[in-house]
mmJSON file of the N, C-alpha and C atoms, coordinates in Angstrom:
{"data_MODEL":{"atom_site":{
"group_PDB":["ATOM","ATOM","ATOM","ATOM","ATOM","ATOM","ATOM","ATOM","ATOM","ATOM","ATOM","ATOM","ATOM","ATOM","ATOM","ATOM","ATOM","ATOM","ATOM","ATOM","ATOM","ATOM","ATOM","ATOM","ATOM","ATOM","ATOM","ATOM","ATOM","ATOM","ATOM","ATOM","ATOM","ATOM","ATOM","ATOM","ATOM","ATOM","ATOM","ATOM","ATOM","ATOM","ATOM","ATOM","ATOM","ATOM","ATOM","ATOM","ATOM","ATOM","ATOM","ATOM","ATOM","ATOM","ATOM","ATOM","ATOM","ATOM","ATOM","ATOM","ATOM","ATOM","ATOM","ATOM","ATOM","ATOM","ATOM","ATOM","ATOM","ATOM","ATOM","ATOM","ATOM","ATOM","ATOM","ATOM","ATOM","ATOM","ATOM","ATOM","ATOM","ATOM","ATOM","ATOM","ATOM","ATOM","ATOM","ATOM","ATOM","ATOM","ATOM","ATOM","ATOM","ATOM","ATOM","ATOM","ATOM","ATOM","ATOM","ATOM","ATOM","ATOM","ATOM","ATOM","ATOM","ATOM","ATOM","ATOM","ATOM","ATOM","ATOM","ATOM","ATOM","ATOM","ATOM","ATOM","ATOM","ATOM","ATOM","ATOM","ATOM","ATOM","ATOM","ATOM","ATOM","ATOM","ATOM","ATOM","ATOM","ATOM","ATOM","ATOM","ATOM","ATOM","ATOM","ATOM","ATOM","ATOM","ATOM","ATOM","ATOM","ATOM","ATOM","ATOM","ATOM","ATOM","ATOM","ATOM","ATOM","ATOM","ATOM","ATOM","ATOM","ATOM","ATOM","ATOM","ATOM","ATOM","ATOM","ATOM","ATOM","ATOM","ATOM","ATOM","ATOM","ATOM","ATOM","ATOM","ATOM","ATOM","ATOM","ATOM","ATOM","ATOM","ATOM","ATOM","ATOM","ATOM","ATOM","ATOM","ATOM","ATOM","ATOM","ATOM","ATOM","ATOM","ATOM","ATOM","ATOM","ATOM","ATOM","ATOM","ATOM","ATOM","ATOM","ATOM","ATOM","ATOM","ATOM","ATOM","ATOM","ATOM","ATOM","ATOM","ATOM","ATOM","ATOM","ATOM","ATOM","ATOM","ATOM","ATOM","ATOM","ATOM","ATOM","ATOM","ATOM","ATOM","ATOM","ATOM","ATOM","ATOM","ATOM","ATOM","ATOM","ATOM","ATOM","ATOM","ATOM","ATOM","ATOM","ATOM","ATOM","ATOM","ATOM","ATOM","ATOM","ATOM","ATOM","ATOM"],
"id":[1,2,3,4,5,6,7,8,9,10,11,12,13,14,15,16,17,18,19,20,21,22,23,24,25,26,27,28,29,30,31,32,33,34,35,36,37,38,39,40,41,42,43,44,45,46,47,48,49,50,51,52,53,54,55,56,57,58,59,60,61,62,63,64,65,66,67,68,69,70,71,72,73,74,75,76,77,78,79,80,81,82,83,84,85,86,87,88,89,90,91,92,93,94,95,96,97,98,99,100,101,102,103,104,105,106,107,108,109,110,111,112,113,114,115,116,117,118,119,120,121,122,123,124,125,126,127,128,129,130,131,132,133,134,135,136,137,138,139,140,141,142,143,144,145,146,147,148,149,150,151,152,153,154,155,156,157,158,159,160,161,162,163,164,165,166,167,168,169,170,171,172,173,174,175,176,177,178,179,180,181,182,183,184,185,186,187,188,189,190,191,192,193,194,195,196,197,198,199,200,201,202,203,204,205,206,207,208,209,210,211,212,213,214,215,216,217,218,219,220,221,222,223,224,225,226,227,228,229,230,231,232,233,234,235,236,237,238,239,240],
"type_symbol":["N","C","C","N","C","C","N","C","C","N","C","C","N","C","C","N","C","C","N","C","C","N","C","C","N","C","C","N","C","C","N","C","C","N","C","C","N","C","C","N","C","C","N","C","C","N","C","C","N","C","C","N","C","C","N","C","C","N","C","C","N","C","C","N","C","C","N","C","C","N","C","C","N","C","C","N","C","C","N","C","C","N","C","C","N","C","C","N","C","C","N","C","C","N","C","C","N","C","C","N","C","C","N","C","C","N","C","C","N","C","C","N","C","C","N","C","C","N","C","C","N","C","C","N","C","C","N","C","C","N","C","C","N","C","C","N","C","C","N","C","C","N","C","C","N","C","C","N","C","C","N","C","C","N","C","C","N","C","C","N","C","C","N","C","C","N","C","C","N","C","C","N","C","C","N","C","C","N","C","C","N","C","C","N","C","C","N","C","C","N","C","C","N","C","C","N","C","C","N","C","C","N","C","C","N","C","C","N","C","C","N","C","C","N","C","C","N","C","C","N","C","C","N","C","C","N","C","C","N","C","C","N","C","C","N","C","C","N","C","C"],
"label_atom_id":["N","CA","C","N","CA","C","N","CA","C","N","CA","C","N","CA","C","N","CA","C","N","CA","C","N","CA","C","N","CA","C","N","CA","C","N","CA","C","N","CA","C","N","CA","C","N","CA","C","N","CA","C","N","CA","C","N","CA","C","N","CA","C","N","CA","C","N","CA","C","N","CA","C","N","CA","C","N","CA","C","N","CA","C","N","CA","C","N","CA","C","N","CA","C","N","CA","C","N","CA","C","N","CA","C","N","CA","C","N","CA","C","N","CA","C","N","CA","C","N","CA","C","N","CA","C","N","CA","C","N","CA","C","N","CA","C","N","CA","C","N","CA","C","N","CA","C","N","CA","C","N","CA","C","N","CA","C","N","CA","C","N","CA","C","N","CA","C","N","CA","C","N","CA","C","N","CA","C","N","CA","C","N","CA","C","N","CA","C","N","CA","C","N","CA","C","N","CA","C","N","CA","C","N","CA","C","N","CA","C","N","CA","C","N","CA","C","N","CA","C","N","CA","C","N","CA","C","N","CA","C","N","CA","C","N","CA","C","N","CA","C","N","CA","C","N","CA","C","N","CA","C","N","CA","C","N","CA","C","N","CA","C","N","CA","C","N","CA","C","N","CA","C","N","CA","C","N","CA","C"],
"label_alt_id":[null,null,null,null,null,null,null,null,null,null,null,null,null,null,null,null,null,null,null,null,null,null,null,null,null,null,null,null,null,null,null,null,null,null,null,null,null,null,null,null,null,null,null,null,null,null,null,null,null,null,null,null,null,null,null,null,null,null,null,null,null,null,null,null,null,null,null,null,null,null,null,null,null,null,null,null,null,null,null,null,null,null,null,null,null,null,null,null,null,null,null,null,null,null,null,null,null,null,null,null,null,null,null,null,null,null,null,null,null,null,null,null,null,null,null,null,null,null,null,null,null,null,null,null,null,null,null,null,null,null,null,null,null,null,null,null,null,null,null,null,null,null,null,null,null,null,null,null,null,null,null,null,null,null,null,null,null,null,null,null,null,null,null,null,null,null,null,null,null,null,null,null,null,null,null,null,null,null,null,null,null,null,null,null,null,null,null,null,null,null,null,null,null,null,null,null,null,null,null,null,null,null,null,null,null,null,null,null,null,null,null,null,null,null,null,null,null,null,null,null,null,null,null,null,null,null,null,null,null,null,null,null,null,null,null,null,null,null,null,null],
"label_comp_id":["MET","MET","MET","GLY","GLY","GLY","GLY","GLY","GLY","MET","MET","MET","TYR","TYR","TYR","ASN","ASN","ASN","PRO","PRO","PRO","LYS","LYS","LYS","VAL","VAL","VAL","LEU","LEU","LEU","LEU","LEU","LEU","LEU","LEU","LEU","SER","SER","SER","LEU","LEU","LEU","ASN","ASN","ASN","TYR","TYR","TYR","LEU","LEU","LEU","GLY","GLY","GLY","ILE","ILE","ILE","VAL","VAL","VAL","THR","THR","THR","ALA","ALA","ALA","SER","SER","SER","LEU","LEU","LEU","GLY","GLY","GLY","MET","MET","MET","LEU","LEU","LEU","PHE","PHE","PHE","PHE","PHE","PHE","MET","MET","MET","PRO","PRO","PRO","GLN","GLN","GLN","ILE","ILE","ILE","ILE","ILE","ILE","LYS","LYS","LYS","SER","SER","SER","LEU","LEU","LEU","GLY","GLY","GLY","ASP","ASP","ASP","LEU","LEU","LEU","MET","MET","MET","ILE","ILE","ILE","CYS","CYS","CYS","GLY","GLY","GLY","MET","MET","MET","ILE","ILE","ILE","SER","SER","SER","MET","MET","MET","VAL","VAL","VAL","VAL","VAL","VAL","TRP","TRP","TRP","GLY","GLY","GLY","PHE","PHE","PHE","ILE","ILE","ILE","SER","SER","SER","ASP","ASP","ASP","HIS","HIS","HIS","SER","SER","SER","THR","THR","THR","SER","SER","SER","GLY","GLY","GLY","ASP","ASP","ASP","GLY","GLY","GLY","THR","THR","THR","CYS","CYS","CYS","TRP","TRP","TRP","GLY","GLY","GLY","HIS","HIS","HIS","ALA","ALA","ALA","TRP","TRP","TRP","SER","SER","SER","PRO","PRO","PRO","ARG","ARG","ARG","SER","SER","SER","GLY","GLY","GLY","SER","SER","SER","SER","SER","SER","SER","SER","SER","PRO","PRO","PRO","ALA","ALA","ALA"],
"label_asym_id":["A","A","A","A","A","A","A","A","A","A","A","A","A","A","A","A","A","A","A","A","A","A","A","A","A","A","A","A","A","A","A","A","A","A","A","A","A","A","A","A","A","A","A","A","A","A","A","A","A","A","A","A","A","A","A","A","A","A","A","A","A","A","A","A","A","A","A","A","A","A","A","A","A","A","A","A","A","A","A","A","A","A","A","A","A","A","A","A","A","A","A","A","A","A","A","A","A","A","A","A","A","A","A","A","A","A","A","A","A","A","A","A","A","A","A","A","A","A","A","A","A","A","A","A","A","A","A","A","A","A","A","A","A","A","A","A","A","A","A","A","A","A","A","A","A","A","A","A","A","A","A","A","A","A","A","A","A","A","A","A","A","A","A","A","A","A","A","A","A","A","A","A","A","A","A","A","A","A","A","A","A","A","A","A","A","A","A","A","A","A","A","A","A","A","A","A","A","A","A","A","A","A","A","A","A","A","A","A","A","A","A","A","A","A","A","A","A","A","A","A","A","A","A","A","A","A","A","A","A","A","A","A","A","A","A","A","A","A","A","A"],
"label_entity_id":["1","1","1","1","1","1","1","1","1","1","1","1","1","1","1","1","1","1","1","1","1","1","1","1","1","1","1","1","1","1","1","1","1","1","1","1","1","1","1","1","1","1","1","1","1","1","1","1","1","1","1","1","1","1","1","1","1","1","1","1","1","1","1","1","1","1","1","1","1","1","1","1","1","1","1","1","1","1","1","1","1","1","1","1","1","1","1","1","1","1","1","1","1","1","1","1","1","1","1","1","1","1","1","1","1","1","1","1","1","1","1","1","1","1","1","1","1","1","1","1","1","1","1","1","1","1","1","1","1","1","1","1","1","1","1","1","1","1","1","1","1","1","1","1","1","1","1","1","1","1","1","1","1","1","1","1","1","1","1","1","1","1","1","1","1","1","1","1","1","1","1","1","1","1","1","1","1","1","1","1","1","1","1","1","1","1","1","1","1","1","1","1","1","1","1","1","1","1","1","1","1","1","1","1","1","1","1","1","1","1","1","1","1","1","1","1","1","1","1","1","1","1","1","1","1","1","1","1","1","1","1","1","1","1","1","1","1","1","1","1"],
"label_seq_id":[1,1,1,2,2,2,3,3,3,4,4,4,5,5,5,6,6,6,7,7,7,8,8,8,9,9,9,10,10,10,11,11,11,12,12,12,13,13,13,14,14,14,15,15,15,16,16,16,17,17,17,18,18,18,19,19,19,20,20,20,21,21,21,22,22,22,23,23,23,24,24,24,25,25,25,26,26,26,27,27,27,28,28,28,29,29,29,30,30,30,31,31,31,32,32,32,33,33,33,34,34,34,35,35,35,36,36,36,37,37,37,38,38,38,39,39,39,40,40,40,41,41,41,42,42,42,43,43,43,44,44,44,45,45,45,46,46,46,47,47,47,48,48,48,49,49,49,50,50,50,51,51,51,52,52,52,53,53,53,54,54,54,55,55,55,56,56,56,57,57,57,58,58,58,59,59,59,60,60,60,61,61,61,62,62,62,63,63,63,64,64,64,65,65,65,66,66,66,67,67,67,68,68,68,69,69,69,70,70,70,71,71,71,72,72,72,73,73,73,74,74,74,75,75,75,76,76,76,77,77,77,78,78,78,79,79,79,80,80,80],
"pdbx_PDB_ins_code":[null,null,null,null,null,null,null,null,null,null,null,null,null,null,null,null,null,null,null,null,null,null,null,null,null,null,null,null,null,null,null,null,null,null,null,null,null,null,null,null,null,null,null,null,null,null,null,null,null,null,null,null,null,null,null,null,null,null,null,null,null,null,null,null,null,null,null,null,null,null,null,null,null,null,null,null,null,null,null,null,null,null,null,null,null,null,null,null,null,null,null,null,null,null,null,null,null,null,null,null,null,null,null,null,null,null,null,null,null,null,null,null,null,null,null,null,null,null,null,null,null,null,null,null,null,null,null,null,null,null,null,null,null,null,null,null,null,null,null,null,null,null,null,null,null,null,null,null,null,null,null,null,null,null,null,null,null,null,null,null,null,null,null,null,null,null,null,null,null,null,null,null,null,null,null,null,null,null,null,null,null,null,null,null,null,null,null,null,null,null,null,null,null,null,null,null,null,null,null,null,null,null,null,null,null,null,null,null,null,null,null,null,null,null,null,null,null,null,null,null,null,null,null,null,null,null,null,null,null,null,null,null,null,null,null,null,null,null,null,null],
"Cartn_x":[-68.051,-69.326,-69.457,-68.696,-68.776,-68.21,-67.341,-66.758,-67.769,-68.879,-69.907,-70.604,-70.564,-71.238,-70.264,-69.027,-68.028,-68.44,-68.403,-68.818,-67.99,-66.709,-65.888,-66.347,-66.679,-67.152,-68.485,-69.364,-70.661,-70.512,-69.602,-69.381,-68.761,-67.805,-67.209,-68.216,-69.102,-70.155,-71.115,-71.46,-72.332,-71.65,-70.364,-69.597,-69.583,-69.325,-69.311,-70.68,-71.745,-73.095,-73.349,-72.882,-73.05,-72.291,-71.058,-70.252,-70.892,-71.332,-71.947,-73.263,-74.056,-75.327,-75.106,-74.135,-73.839,-73.308,-72.454,-71.911,-72.991,-73.876,-74.954,-75.946,-76.181,-77.053,-76.483,-75.167,-74.528,-74.58,-74.364,-74.379,-75.756,-76.808,-78.146,-78.639,-78.269,-78.799,-77.848,-76.66,-75.712,-76.265,-76.969,-77.517,-78.447,-79.286,-80.179,-79.417,-78.351,-77.545,-76.862,-76.281,-75.589,-76.591,-77.76,-78.77,-79.242,-79.328,-79.801,-78.772,-77.501,-76.472,-76.569,-76.888,-77.128,-75.955,-76.199,-75.193,-74.018,-74.262,-73.181,-72.125,-72.542,-71.625,-70.728,-71.304,-70.532,-69.535,-69.969,-69.075,-67.934,-68.231,-67.195,-66.186,-66.659,-65.739,-64.816,-65.359,-64.535,-63.5,-63.916,-62.966,-61.886,-62.198,-61.172,-60.113,-60.531,-59.575,-58.712,-59.333,-58.573,-57.605,-58.049,-57.167,-56.026,-56.289,-55.224,-54.197,-54.658,-53.732,-52.867,-53.48,-52.725,-51.7,-52.102,-51.174,-50.071,-50.319,-49.284,-48.236,-48.645,-47.717,-47.087,-47.469,-46.838,-46.596,-45.467,-45.134,-43.989,-43.884,-42.712,-41.561,-40.406,-39.223,-39.338,-40.167,-40.223,-41.385,-42.052,-43.1,-44.481,-44.658,-45.973,-46.564,-47.825,-48.486,-49.1,-48.357,-48.899,-49.202,-48.521,-48.823,-50.251,-50.741,-52.119,-53.101,-52.708,-53.615,-53.875,-52.916,-53.064,-53.401,-53.825,-54.126,-55.408,-55.548,-56.76,-58.017,-57.881,-59.054,-59.664,-58.878,-59.41,-60.18,-60.159,-60.892,-60.117,-58.884,-58.06,-57.27,-56.922,-56.073,-54.627,-53.824,-52.431,-51.69,-50.709,-49.993,-49.146,-49.003,-48.262,-46.781],
"Cartn_y":[-45.372,-44.698,-44.082,-44.616,-44.087,-42.686,-42.285,-40.946,-39.848,-40.185,-39.176,-38.715,-39.519,-39.173,-38.677,-38.448,-37.9,-36.457,-36.069,-34.704,-33.613,-33.857,-32.85,-32.663,-33.763,-33.678,-32.939,-33.207,-32.534,-31.038,-30.654,-29.232,-28.517,-29.157,-28.542,-28.432,-29.422,-29.353,-28.209,-28.025,-26.915,-25.573,-25.502,-24.292,-23.987,-24.993,-24.809,-24.376,-24.957,-24.572,-23.092,-22.635,-21.227,-20.293,-20.677,-19.843,-19.761,-20.9,-20.925,-20.153,-20.298,-19.581,-18.07,-17.626,-16.192,-15.672,-16.438,-16.013,-15.907,-16.893,-16.837,-15.719,-15.465,-14.35,-13.022,-12.839,-11.611,-11.538,-12.666,-12.691,-12.319,-12.873,-12.613,-11.2,-10.661,-9.368,-8.196,-8.442,-7.354,-6.281,-6.612,-5.533,-4.591,-5.123,-4.262,-3.445,-4.022,-3.284,-2.116,-2.36,-1.291,-0.224,-0.635,0.322,1.201,0.626,1.409,2.431,2.209,3.166,4.472,4.405,5.584,6.547,7.794,8.843,8.561,7.84,7.5,6.658,5.801,4.952,5.8,6.766,7.627,8.455,8.986,9.767,8.892,7.662,6.75,6.415,6.213,5.897,7.072,8.265,9.457,9.632,9.457,9.641,8.563,7.345,6.31,6.677,7.226,7.63,8.783,9.774,10.915,10.463,9.633,9.173,8.324,7.517,6.745,7.646,8.721,9.673,10.334,10.729,11.371,10.408,9.167,8.227,7.802,7.803,7.45,8.543,9.786,10.892,11.481,11.032,11.544,10.384,9.751,8.602,8.941,8.174,8.294,7.563,7.531,6.97,5.503,4.733,3.298,2.915,3.871,3.553,3.381,3.666,3.56,4.945,5.004,6.3,6.37,5.994,5.999,7.405,8.387,9.757,10.137,9.677,9.964,9.103,7.897,7.012,7.529,8.218,8.725,10.21,10.767,12.193,12.475,13.664,13.994,13.942,14.108,14.069,12.679,11.644,10.292,9.858,10.641,10.295,9.435,9.089,8.285,9.183,8.663,9.424,9.261,10.256,10.164,9.188,8.449,7.467,8.144,7.485,8.072,7.854],
"Cartn_z":[26.137,26.291,27.675,28.625,29.977,30.096,29.13,29.156,28.915,28.274,27.996,29.266,30.314,31.569,32.621,32.22,33.126,33.468,34.756,35.127,34.437,34.217,33.529,32.085,31.427,30.044,29.991,30.927,30.952,31.218,32.122,32.403,31.206,30.553,29.369,28.237,28.111,27.091,27.374,28.633,29.02,28.758,29.048,28.785,27.287,26.477,25.026,24.514,25.046,24.655,24.965,26.119,26.475,25.551,25.201,24.303,22.922,22.39,21.067,21.068,22.113,22.193,22.227,23.019,23.086,21.76,21.105,19.817,18.757,18.699,17.723,18.032,19.317,19.688,19.22,19.399,18.914,17.397,16.732,15.274,14.726,15.3,14.796,15.115,16.273,16.689,16.437,15.892,15.647,14.704,13.621,12.789,13.551,14.443,15.213,16.24,16.816,17.788,17.106,15.929,15.199,14.757,14.293,13.857,15.014,16.209,17.349,17.82,17.486,17.903,17.12,15.85,15.031,14.996,15.436,15.381,16.307,17.381,18.297,17.595,16.688,15.939,15.044,14.366,13.475,14.279,15.402,16.263,16.771,17.13,17.602,16.52,15.293,14.194,13.904,13.91,13.66,14.765,16.01,17.113,17.104,16.649,16.557,15.528,14.39,13.366,13.866,14.508,15.03,16.108,17.031,18.107,17.557,16.53,15.896,15.243,14.597,13.99,15.048,16.172,17.252,17.838,18.085,18.708,17.75,16.445,15.482,15.343,15.504,15.259,16.508,17.667,18.879,19.831,19.688,20.523,21.448,22.496,23.344,22.654,23.259,22.62,22.251,22.94,22.667,21.747,21.152,20.199,20.804,22.076,22.687,22.875,23.214,23.397,24.786,25.813,27.174,27.661,27.111,27.507,27.176,26.033,25.654,26.44,26.738,27.467,28.877,29.456,30.822,30.861,29.721,29.707,30.49,31.027,31.78,30.925,29.626,28.747,28.679,28.903,28.767,30.002,31.054,32.26,33.23,32.878,33.758,34.691,35.822,36.717,36.279,36.53,36.119,37.029,36.469,37.276,38.34,39.464,40.588,40.471],
"occupancy":[1.0,1.0,1.0,1.0,1.0,1.0,1.0,1.0,1.0,1.0,1.0,1.0,1.0,1.0,1.0,1.0,1.0,1.0,1.0,1.0,1.0,1.0,1.0,1.0,1.0,1.0,1.0,1.0,1.0,1.0,1.0,1.0,1.0,1.0,1.0,1.0,1.0,1.0,1.0,1.0,1.0,1.0,1.0,1.0,1.0,1.0,1.0,1.0,1.0,1.0,1.0,1.0,1.0,1.0,1.0,1.0,1.0,1.0,1.0,1.0,1.0,1.0,1.0,1.0,1.0,1.0,1.0,1.0,1.0,1.0,1.0,1.0,1.0,1.0,1.0,1.0,1.0,1.0,1.0,1.0,1.0,1.0,1.0,1.0,1.0,1.0,1.0,1.0,1.0,1.0,1.0,1.0,1.0,1.0,1.0,1.0,1.0,1.0,1.0,1.0,1.0,1.0,1.0,1.0,1.0,1.0,1.0,1.0,1.0,1.0,1.0,1.0,1.0,1.0,1.0,1.0,1.0,1.0,1.0,1.0,1.0,1.0,1.0,1.0,1.0,1.0,1.0,1.0,1.0,1.0,1.0,1.0,1.0,1.0,1.0,1.0,1.0,1.0,1.0,1.0,1.0,1.0,1.0,1.0,1.0,1.0,1.0,1.0,1.0,1.0,1.0,1.0,1.0,1.0,1.0,1.0,1.0,1.0,1.0,1.0,1.0,1.0,1.0,1.0,1.0,1.0,1.0,1.0,1.0,1.0,1.0,1.0,1.0,1.0,1.0,1.0,1.0,1.0,1.0,1.0,1.0,1.0,1.0,1.0,1.0,1.0,1.0,1.0,1.0,1.0,1.0,1.0,1.0,1.0,1.0,1.0,1.0,1.0,1.0,1.0,1.0,1.0,1.0,1.0,1.0,1.0,1.0,1.0,1.0,1.0,1.0,1.0,1.0,1.0,1.0,1.0,1.0,1.0,1.0,1.0,1.0,1.0,1.0,1.0,1.0,1.0,1.0,1.0,1.0,1.0,1.0,1.0,1.0,1.0,1.0,1.0,1.0,1.0,1.0,1.0],
"B_iso_or_equiv":[0.0,0.0,0.0,0.0,0.0,0.0,0.0,0.0,0.0,0.0,0.0,0.0,0.0,0.0,0.0,0.0,0.0,0.0,0.0,0.0,0.0,0.0,0.0,0.0,0.0,0.0,0.0,0.0,0.0,0.0,0.0,0.0,0.0,0.0,0.0,0.0,0.0,0.0,0.0,0.0,0.0,0.0,0.0,0.0,0.0,0.0,0.0,0.0,0.0,0.0,0.0,0.0,0.0,0.0,0.0,0.0,0.0,0.0,0.0,0.0,0.0,0.0,0.0,0.0,0.0,0.0,0.0,0.0,0.0,0.0,0.0,0.0,0.0,0.0,0.0,0.0,0.0,0.0,0.0,0.0,0.0,0.0,0.0,0.0,0.0,0.0,0.0,0.0,0.0,0.0,0.0,0.0,0.0,0.0,0.0,0.0,0.0,0.0,0.0,0.0,0.0,0.0,0.0,0.0,0.0,0.0,0.0,0.0,0.0,0.0,0.0,0.0,0.0,0.0,0.0,0.0,0.0,0.0,0.0,0.0,0.0,0.0,0.0,0.0,0.0,0.0,0.0,0.0,0.0,0.0,0.0,0.0,0.0,0.0,0.0,0.0,0.0,0.0,0.0,0.0,0.0,0.0,0.0,0.0,0.0,0.0,0.0,0.0,0.0,0.0,0.0,0.0,0.0,0.0,0.0,0.0,0.0,0.0,0.0,0.0,0.0,0.0,0.0,0.0,0.0,0.0,0.0,0.0,0.0,0.0,0.0,0.0,0.0,0.0,0.0,0.0,0.0,0.0,0.0,0.0,0.0,0.0,0.0,0.0,0.0,0.0,0.0,0.0,0.0,0.0,0.0,0.0,0.0,0.0,0.0,0.0,0.0,0.0,0.0,0.0,0.0,0.0,0.0,0.0,0.0,0.0,0.0,0.0,0.0,0.0,0.0,0.0,0.0,0.0,0.0,0.0,0.0,0.0,0.0,0.0,0.0,0.0,0.0,0.0,0.0,0.0,0.0,0.0,0.0,0.0,0.0,0.0,0.0,0.0,0.0,0.0,0.0,0.0,0.0,0.0],
"pdbx_formal_charge":[null,null,null,null,null,null,null,null,null,null,null,null,null,null,null,null,null,null,null,null,null,null,null,null,null,null,null,null,null,null,null,null,null,null,null,null,null,null,null,null,null,null,null,null,null,null,null,null,null,null,null,null,null,null,null,null,null,null,null,null,null,null,null,null,null,null,null,null,null,null,null,null,null,null,null,null,null,null,null,null,null,null,null,null,null,null,null,null,null,null,null,null,null,null,null,null,null,null,null,null,null,null,null,null,null,null,null,null,null,null,null,null,null,null,null,null,null,null,null,null,null,null,null,null,null,null,null,null,null,null,null,null,null,null,null,null,null,null,null,null,null,null,null,null,null,null,null,null,null,null,null,null,null,null,null,null,null,null,null,null,null,null,null,null,null,null,null,null,null,null,null,null,null,null,null,null,null,null,null,null,null,null,null,null,null,null,null,null,null,null,null,null,null,null,null,null,null,null,null,null,null,null,null,null,null,null,null,null,null,null,null,null,null,null,null,null,null,null,null,null,null,null,null,null,null,null,null,null,null,null,null,null,null,null,null,null,null,null,null,null],
"auth_seq_id":[1,1,1,2,2,2,3,3,3,4,4,4,5,5,5,6,6,6,7,7,7,8,8,8,9,9,9,10,10,10,11,11,11,12,12,12,13,13,13,14,14,14,15,15,15,16,16,16,17,17,17,18,18,18,19,19,19,20,20,20,21,21,21,22,22,22,23,23,23,24,24,24,25,25,25,26,26,26,27,27,27,28,28,28,29,29,29,30,30,30,31,31,31,32,32,32,33,33,33,34,34,34,35,35,35,36,36,36,37,37,37,38,38,38,39,39,39,40,40,40,41,41,41,42,42,42,43,43,43,44,44,44,45,45,45,46,46,46,47,47,47,48,48,48,49,49,49,50,50,50,51,51,51,52,52,52,53,53,53,54,54,54,55,55,55,56,56,56,57,57,57,58,58,58,59,59,59,60,60,60,61,61,61,62,62,62,63,63,63,64,64,64,65,65,65,66,66,66,67,67,67,68,68,68,69,69,69,70,70,70,71,71,71,72,72,72,73,73,73,74,74,74,75,75,75,76,76,76,77,77,77,78,78,78,79,79,79,80,80,80],
"auth_comp_id":["MET","MET","MET","GLY","GLY","GLY","GLY","GLY","GLY","MET","MET","MET","TYR","TYR","TYR","ASN","ASN","ASN","PRO","PRO","PRO","LYS","LYS","LYS","VAL","VAL","VAL","LEU","LEU","LEU","LEU","LEU","LEU","LEU","LEU","LEU","SER","SER","SER","LEU","LEU","LEU","ASN","ASN","ASN","TYR","TYR","TYR","LEU","LEU","LEU","GLY","GLY","GLY","ILE","ILE","ILE","VAL","VAL","VAL","THR","THR","THR","ALA","ALA","ALA","SER","SER","SER","LEU","LEU","LEU","GLY","GLY","GLY","MET","MET","MET","LEU","LEU","LEU","PHE","PHE","PHE","PHE","PHE","PHE","MET","MET","MET","PRO","PRO","PRO","GLN","GLN","GLN","ILE","ILE","ILE","ILE","ILE","ILE","LYS","LYS","LYS","SER","SER","SER","LEU","LEU","LEU","GLY","GLY","GLY","ASP","ASP","ASP","LEU","LEU","LEU","MET","MET","MET","ILE","ILE","ILE","CYS","CYS","CYS","GLY","GLY","GLY","MET","MET","MET","ILE","ILE","ILE","SER","SER","SER","MET","MET","MET","VAL","VAL","VAL","VAL","VAL","VAL","TRP","TRP","TRP","GLY","GLY","GLY","PHE","PHE","PHE","ILE","ILE","ILE","SER","SER","SER","ASP","ASP","ASP","HIS","HIS","HIS","SER","SER","SER","THR","THR","THR","SER","SER","SER","GLY","GLY","GLY","ASP","ASP","ASP","GLY","GLY","GLY","THR","THR","THR","CYS","CYS","CYS","TRP","TRP","TRP","GLY","GLY","GLY","HIS","HIS","HIS","ALA","ALA","ALA","TRP","TRP","TRP","SER","SER","SER","PRO","PRO","PRO","ARG","ARG","ARG","SER","SER","SER","GLY","GLY","GLY","SER","SER","SER","SER","SER","SER","SER","SER","SER","PRO","PRO","PRO","ALA","ALA","ALA"],
"auth_asym_id":["A","A","A","A","A","A","A","A","A","A","A","A","A","A","A","A","A","A","A","A","A","A","A","A","A","A","A","A","A","A","A","A","A","A","A","A","A","A","A","A","A","A","A","A","A","A","A","A","A","A","A","A","A","A","A","A","A","A","A","A","A","A","A","A","A","A","A","A","A","A","A","A","A","A","A","A","A","A","A","A","A","A","A","A","A","A","A","A","A","A","A","A","A","A","A","A","A","A","A","A","A","A","A","A","A","A","A","A","A","A","A","A","A","A","A","A","A","A","A","A","A","A","A","A","A","A","A","A","A","A","A","A","A","A","A","A","A","A","A","A","A","A","A","A","A","A","A","A","A","A","A","A","A","A","A","A","A","A","A","A","A","A","A","A","A","A","A","A","A","A","A","A","A","A","A","A","A","A","A","A","A","A","A","A","A","A","A","A","A","A","A","A","A","A","A","A","A","A","A","A","A","A","A","A","A","A","A","A","A","A","A","A","A","A","A","A","A","A","A","A","A","A","A","A","A","A","A","A","A","A","A","A","A","A","A","A","A","A","A","A"],
"auth_atom_id":["N","CA","C","N","CA","C","N","CA","C","N","CA","C","N","CA","C","N","CA","C","N","CA","C","N","CA","C","N","CA","C","N","CA","C","N","CA","C","N","CA","C","N","CA","C","N","CA","C","N","CA","C","N","CA","C","N","CA","C","N","CA","C","N","CA","C","N","CA","C","N","CA","C","N","CA","C","N","CA","C","N","CA","C","N","CA","C","N","CA","C","N","CA","C","N","CA","C","N","CA","C","N","CA","C","N","CA","C","N","CA","C","N","CA","C","N","CA","C","N","CA","C","N","CA","C","N","CA","C","N","CA","C","N","CA","C","N","CA","C","N","CA","C","N","CA","C","N","CA","C","N","CA","C","N","CA","C","N","CA","C","N","CA","C","N","CA","C","N","CA","C","N","CA","C","N","CA","C","N","CA","C","N","CA","C","N","CA","C","N","CA","C","N","CA","C","N","CA","C","N","CA","C","N","CA","C","N","CA","C","N","CA","C","N","CA","C","N","CA","C","N","CA","C","N","CA","C","N","CA","C","N","CA","C","N","CA","C","N","CA","C","N","CA","C","N","CA","C","N","CA","C","N","CA","C","N","CA","C","N","CA","C","N","CA","C","N","CA","C","N","CA","C","N","CA","C","N","CA","C"],
"pdbx_PDB_model_num":[1,1,1,1,1,1,1,1,1,1,1,1,1,1,1,1,1,1,1,1,1,1,1,1,1,1,1,1,1,1,1,1,1,1,1,1,1,1,1,1,1,1,1,1,1,1,1,1,1,1,1,1,1,1,1,1,1,1,1,1,1,1,1,1,1,1,1,1,1,1,1,1,1,1,1,1,1,1,1,1,1,1,1,1,1,1,1,1,1,1,1,1,1,1,1,1,1,1,1,1,1,1,1,1,1,1,1,1,1,1,1,1,1,1,1,1,1,1,1,1,1,1,1,1,1,1,1,1,1,1,1,1,1,1,1,1,1,1,1,1,1,1,1,1,1,1,1,1,1,1,1,1,1,1,1,1,1,1,1,1,1,1,1,1,1,1,1,1,1,1,1,1,1,1,1,1,1,1,1,1,1,1,1,1,1,1,1,1,1,1,1,1,1,1,1,1,1,1,1,1,1,1,1,1,1,1,1,1,1,1,1,1,1,1,1,1,1,1,1,1,1,1,1,1,1,1,1,1,1,1,1,1,1,1,1,1,1,1,1,1]
}}}
């Protein structure tokens, strides 16, 4: 019974409580979050499909698409 009052056990319990609370908060409020996105959600879904098509059909020799990830259109700076 003394293990229940161990500071490590109490900190891990508090950590677990925080994770579960955040997960349940996301679960309960996700429908309202998605509804508030509206047209932005549809635009995001379309762009994900288009970007997946581009990355699948234009790869470098090793099967990755780093050329697209570092393109000026993505807002990233080119690697030095």
